[in-house]
N, C-alpha and C positions, 0 to 999 in steps of 0.2 A: 612677686618682684616688683617694683615700680615701674613703669612708663621712664622714657628719656625723650623730652619733647624740645623743640626749639621754636623760638618765636624769632623774624627778622624781616626786619621792613627793610625793601629796595628799590633801586629804579629798578625800570624794563631794560634796562642793558647789563642788567646781575651784579652792580655793585651795593655794598651794605654803608660804604662812610667814601669819601670824597677823599682827594689828595691831602697830603701836608696835615695831618692831624696833630695838634699842637693843644696846650692849656689853652689859648683861646676859641681854637676851631675842635673839640673833643672827635666830633664824628666828618672833620674836614673840610677842606675849604668849600662853601656853596651846598651845602649837603644837611644840614641839620634839619632847616625848618621843609627844607625839599623833600626829605624822606620820613620824615617824621612830626611833622605840624598837623595831621592829621589826628593826631593822640590827644592834643589838646583842645580841640575843638568838642561843644556841648551837643555830641551827635550821638543817637539811637543807634547809627548804624552801625557806628564803630564801639558799640558798650562793651558788648559781648568778646570783640578780640582783645582788648584791654583788658577785660578783667582776666582772662586767660594767660597772659601773659605775666601774670604776678603771681596765678593760682597753683604753684606748686610746694613742696615741702620743702626741696630744696634748690640751690643753682651755683651752676657753673660757669666762671667767664676766665676771659686770659688779663693781662696785667695791665694791659693795654685800654682794655675797657674800664679800667679800675682807675688809673694811673695815668698821666703822660711822662711820668719819670721811665729811666731806665736805669741800670746798676743799681747801688744802695739805697734803698728806703729813704724818702723823707718822711721822717716818723711823725711828723703835724698834718701829712696828706692823708684822709679818711673817706678819699671817694668822692665823687662827681656831684652827689645828691644832697649834703648837707647832712643836717645831724639825723634825720628821719631818713632814710632810703625807702624807694618802696617795696622792696623786699621780704621784709617782715618773717626772716628766717635764716637760718643758715647759708651763705656765700662763699663758695671755694674758689679762690682765686689764683690760677696759675701761673707759676714765677719760679726763678732760680735763685730767688732771694728769700731766706728765712726771715719771718717776722710773727712778731705776737699776734694772736685774733685780736680784731677791735670790735669791741659789743658797743651796737650803737641804739638810738631810742627806737620802740616801734617794734623789737625782735630782730631785727635786722644784725648779725655775727659776720664779718669779714673772718675768714680763716684762709692761711696760706700755703698752698703744696707744692712744694718743691719736688715731689716724686714723678710725675708726667699726670698726663689724663687718665690712666686707668685709675691709678691711687686716688685721683681727686673724684672717681665715678664713686669709686667704691665707699668713700669716705657722705658722697652725696645721698646715695643709695640707703647707708644706715640712716642718717638722719632723716633722710624723708619719710620712713617707712613705709607706707603702701600710696602713699602720694607719689604725684611725678616728680622725678628731677629733670629741670629747666637746665639747657645748654644757652647762656643768656646771650653769649657772642666773644669778641668779637669775629670777624672774618674768618681768621687764623684757626682761630678754639673750634669753631663750630664746622670748619673743611678737617679738623683730624679728628673731629668724632666721628663725622659721615664717614671720612676714608677708614676710620676704623670701624666701621659696622655699628658703633653705639646707638645710632638716633631711630627712634622709634617712630615719630611722628614729626614732620618739620609743614611749620604754618609761616607762609608767608604773605607779606603785607605789601605788597607790588603798587610803586607810584608812579603815574604817567611823566617820571621824567626820564632825563638822559643823562648822566655824569659823566662817561666818556672815559672816566678815570678814576682812579681808587683802591676801595681794599673790593676786592670781586668775593664771591658766593661761588662755590663749586670746583675752584683753584684747585687741582692735583686729587680729588676725591674719586676717581675713577669710575669704573662703569655702575649706575645704580638706577633705577626704576622708580617712581615716584607713581604711588594709585591714589586718586581722588580719596578723600576720608569726610567729605563733606560739602554742604554746597558751597557756592561761591558766593558772597557777599560784597559790600561797601556801597563806594558811591563814586561823584569823578575825582574824590582825592586820591583813593585807595582802594584795592580791590583784594580782599580779604581770601584767601586760599588753603585749603587744610591737603598732606598728602603724609599717606604711609609710605615710608620706605621700606624698597622690597630691595632686600642681599640675594 
């Protein structure tokens, strides 16, 4: 069976998005560059971590990660990433509103799952085959999968900033132990860590 992994960029005070997420600030106010700026640097220190983020057979994300909208779909909206999203595989979006799949350039297809996290995971595992399934975010989705005991490896990319408020990782996940699963790497912009999730 495929492993379930998760990569999250976060502040040292545990936030993976800032407050007031919107179309203008999809990761919240004053957060995008502070949490994710390292991803856009030409740096060998981050190359392995960036490659691992999209190296999965299938992905799961919450609706908030896919779209700023709520309620019925804006059918013109196809995600934040333009015509060729970085996933290059099936992406299962958790939602309360059904929508037909959206095939994109480069092999990404967004599928919309209305039956909850277990149904999305079953579909993603079937699509991934022997490859990993990645829980792509956001915080609420990752916290649900952690609370349900479904994540095998958590890879945290910790930036030396304090956001103070926003969307926090680990809210409501219960009692979890993390075991180091690899070396700590990075530079002054971000520290990359890997943990096995112990249940």
